[in-house]
C-alpha positions in Angstrom: 44.9 2.3 -2.7 41.6 1.6 -5.1 38.9 4.6 -5.0 35.6 3.0 -4.4 34.3 3.9 -7.8 37.3 1.7 -8.9 35.6 -0.9 -6.6 31.9 -0.5 -7.6 32.7 -0.9 -11.2 34.8 -4.4 -10.5 31.9 -5.7 -7.9 29.2 -4.6 -10.7 31.4 -6.5 -13.6 31.5 -9.6 -11.5 27.7 -9.3 -10.6 27.3 -9.5 -14.7 29.7 -12.0 -14.9 27.9 -14.2 -12.2 24.8 -13.3 -13.1 23.2 -12.0 -9.9 21.0 -9.5 -9.6 21.2 -6.2 -11.4 18.0 -4.4 -11.7 15.6 -5.3 -8.7 16.5 -2.3 -6.5 14.4 -2.9 -3.6 16.3 -6.9 -3.6 19.7 -4.8 -3.4 18.0 -3.4 -0.3 16.7 -6.5 1.3 20.4 -8.2 0.7 22.6 -5.3 2.5 19.5 -5.8 5.3 20.5 -9.2 5.3 24.1 -8.6 5.5 23.8 -6.2 8.4 22.2 -8.6 10.1 24.5 -11.3 9.8 27.1 -8.8 11.1 25.1 -8.2 13.9 24.9 -11.6 14.6 27.7 -12.6 13.9 29.3 -9.4 16.4 26.7 -10.4 19.0 28.0 -14.5 19.4 31.7 -13.1 19.2 32.4 -15.3 15.9 35.3 -14.0 14.0 33.4 -13.6 10.8 32.2 -10.2 11.6 34.8 -8.4 9.3 33.7 -10.9 6.2 30.0 -9.8 6.6 31.0 -6.1 6.9 32.7 -6.5 4.4 29.9 -8.3 2.4 27.4 -5.1 3.3 30.1 -3.0 1.7 29.9 -4.8 -1.6 26.2 -5.2 -1.7 26.0 -0.9 -1.0 28.9 -0.7 -3.5 27.3 -3.0 -6.1 23.8 -1.4 -5.7 26.1 2.3 -5.7 26.7 1.7 -9.3 23.4 0.0 -10.1 22.2 3.5 -9.4 25.1 5.1 -11.1 26.1 7.0 -7.5 29.4 7.9 -6.7 29.5 6.4 -3.5 33.0 8.1 -2.5 31.8 11.2 -3.3 28.7 11.0 -1.9 30.6 10.0 1.6 33.3 12.2 1.4 30.1 15.0 1.1 28.2 13.9 4.2 31.6 13.3 6.0 31.8 17.5 5.6 28.5 17.8 6.6 28.8 15.9 9.4 31.8 17.5 10.7 30.1 21.0 10.2 26.7 19.7 12.5 26.5 20.9 16.3 25.3 19.0 18.6 23.9 20.1 22.1 22.5 17.5 24.8 18.8 18.6 25.4 17.1 16.4 28.4 19.9 13.4 28.3 19.6 13.1 24.4 22.6 14.5 22.2 20.6 16.6 19.4 21.4 18.6 16.1 20.8 21.9 16.6 22.1 23.3 13.5 22.8 21.3 9.9 
């Protein structure tokens, strides 16, 4: 299986090769938002393209991570461990974090 870090580098290299944006961070966030919206719309309409739209979200996210020099694989693993250790309690019908 390929690492996310290697995918980040491949995605970034493709952005450079094709002349896509690699400097406007806010534009990249907006493009990620757009792809999430497209995935949501495809799901709502029960279209077959949901998986492809989610792949676009991941591609933009990995590309942005490489632009920002963030090892997303490392950050995901760290966050999964942090979330695993969190304790939640239902308060007034709402699931609420009680310990970080």
